[in-house]
C-alpha positions as CSV (number, residue, x, y, z in Angstrom):
1,M,25.0,-29.4,-68.8
2,K,27.3,-31.8,-70.7
3,L,27.6,-35.5,-69.8
4,E,30.3,-37.7,-71.5
5,F,30.6,-41.5,-71.5
6,E,33.1,-43.9,-73.0
7,I,31.4,-47.0,-74.5
8,V,33.6,-50.2,-74.6
9,S,33.1,-52.7,-77.3
10,G,31.7,-56.0,-76.1
11,D,31.1,-54.9,-72.6
12,F,27.4,-55.6,-72.3
13,S,27.6,-55.3,-68.5
14,M,28.1,-51.6,-68.9
15,A,25.5,-51.0,-71.6
16,G,22.9,-48.9,-69.9
17,K,25.3,-46.9,-67.8
18,A,24.8,-43.7,-69.8
19,S,21.0,-44.1,-70.1
20,S,20.7,-44.7,-66.4
21,Q,22.8,-41.7,-65.4
22,I,21.0,-39.4,-67.9
23,K,17.6,-40.7,-66.7
24,K,18.6,-39.8,-63.1
25,K,19.6,-36.3,-64.2
26,L,16.4,-35.7,-66.2
27,K,14.3,-36.8,-63.2
28,Q,16.1,-34.2,-61.1
29,L,15.3,-31.6,-63.7
30,Q,11.6,-32.7,-63.4
31,V,11.3,-33.5,-67.1
32,D,8.0,-35.2,-68.1
33,P,8.3,-38.9,-67.4
34,K,7.0,-39.7,-70.9
35,V,9.7,-37.7,-72.5
36,I,12.3,-39.3,-70.2
37,K,11.2,-42.7,-71.3
38,R,11.7,-41.9,-75.0
39,I,15.1,-40.4,-74.3
40,V,16.2,-43.4,-72.3
41,V,15.1,-45.9,-74.9
42,A,17.0,-44.0,-77.6
43,I,20.2,-43.7,-75.5
44,Y,20.1,-47.3,-74.4
45,E,19.7,-48.6,-78.0
46,A,22.6,-46.4,-79.1
47,E,24.8,-47.7,-76.3
48,V,24.0,-51.3,-77.1
49,N,24.7,-50.7,-80.8
50,V,28.2,-49.4,-80.0
51,V,28.9,-52.3,-77.6
52,A,27.6,-54.9,-80.1
53,H,28.8,-53.6,-83.5
54,S,31.9,-51.3,-83.1
55,V,35.3,-51.3,-81.6
56,G,34.2,-48.7,-79.0
57,G,33.1,-45.2,-78.9
58,K,31.9,-42.2,-77.0
59,M,28.6,-40.6,-76.2
60,V,28.1,-36.9,-75.4
61,A,24.8,-35.7,-74.1
62,E,24.1,-32.0,-73.7
63,I,21.0,-30.9,-71.8
64,D,19.8,-27.4,-72.3
65,G,16.6,-25.7,-71.1
66,N,14.5,-27.0,-74.0
67,G,15.8,-30.6,-74.5
68,I,18.8,-32.9,-74.9
69,N,21.2,-33.3,-77.8
70,V,23.1,-36.6,-78.0
71,E,26.0,-37.6,-80.2
72,V,27.3,-41.1,-80.3
73,K,30.5,-41.7,-82.3
74,D,32.2,-45.0,-82.7
75,A,35.4,-46.2,-84.3
76,G,34.4,-48.7,-87.0
77,P,33.6,-50.8,-88.7
78,G,30.9,-48.4,-90.2
79,I,27.6,-49.2,-91.9
80,A,27.8,-50.2,-95.5
81,D,24.1,-49.6,-96.2
82,I,22.3,-47.2,-93.9
83,T,18.9,-47.6,-95.6
84,K,19.1,-51.3,-95.0
85,A,20.3,-50.8,-91.4
86,M,17.3,-48.6,-90.7
87,Q,14.9,-51.4,-91.6
88,K,13.2,-53.2,-88.7
89,G,14.7,-56.6,-88.2
90,F,17.9,-56.1,-90.2
91,S,21.0,-56.9,-88.2
92,T,24.6,-57.7,-88.7
93,A,25.0,-58.8,-85.1
94,S,27.2,-61.9,-84.5
95,K,25.7,-65.2,-83.3
96,A,27.3,-64.6,-79.9
97,V,25.6,-61.2,-79.5
98,R,22.2,-62.7,-80.6
99,N,22.6,-65.5,-78.1
100,M,22.9,-62.8,-75.3
101,G,19.5,-61.5,-76.4
102,F,20.8,-58.5,-78.4
103,G,21.0,-57.9,-82.2
104,A,17.3,-58.1,-83.2
105,G,17.7,-55.3,-85.7
106,M,15.5,-52.9,-83.8
107,G,18.1,-50.5,-82.4
108,L,18.3,-47.8,-85.1
109,P,14.6,-47.9,-85.9
110,N,13.8,-47.6,-82.2
111,I,16.2,-44.6,-81.8
112,K,14.6,-42.8,-84.7
113,K,11.1,-43.6,-83.4
114,N,11.9,-42.2,-80.0
115,T,13.6,-39.0,-81.0
116,D,12.4,-35.6,-82.4
117,E,15.4,-35.2,-84.6
118,F,17.7,-38.0,-85.9
119,N,20.7,-38.2,-88.1
120,I,23.2,-41.0,-88.9
121,E,26.4,-40.8,-90.9
122,S,28.7,-43.7,-91.5
123,E,31.8,-44.6,-93.4
124,V,32.9,-48.2,-93.8
125,G,36.2,-48.8,-92.1
126,I,36.0,-45.5,-90.2
127,G,33.0,-45.5,-88.0
128,T,29.5,-44.1,-87.4
129,T,28.2,-40.9,-85.9
130,L,24.6,-40.8,-84.7
131,T,23.1,-37.5,-83.5
132,F,19.6,-37.1,-82.1
133,R,17.6,-34.6,-80.1
134,N,14.6,-34.8,-77.9
135,N,12.7,-31.7,-76.9
136,F,11.2,-31.3,-73.4
């Protein structure tokens, strides 16, 4: 089963749409609630990162009999130093984003912590692709 979502830059009111719909689908499939929680945390953090840091992007989640694969691809600006971006507390969020309660620098570390497989690729000026998997 494939689910696709457009993620609009700056639209914090829609951040959480993908994670909410995927959570509903996983509950219908009777996935362990502890596994669902990890998946939803990772997906929500990925959504917020695209909303806060990019010019928009797309999420594709594929659910198979053993787990879920998620790809989140955005269109710029890219991450100059992935190692630094993976450090807890490091953030490039604007003051406006921080004032809304986002941008604490926990997104990428939380995604990695809550997934079984995690990969990030980024090119400055082009964008970032994040892929992760959770097994059921």
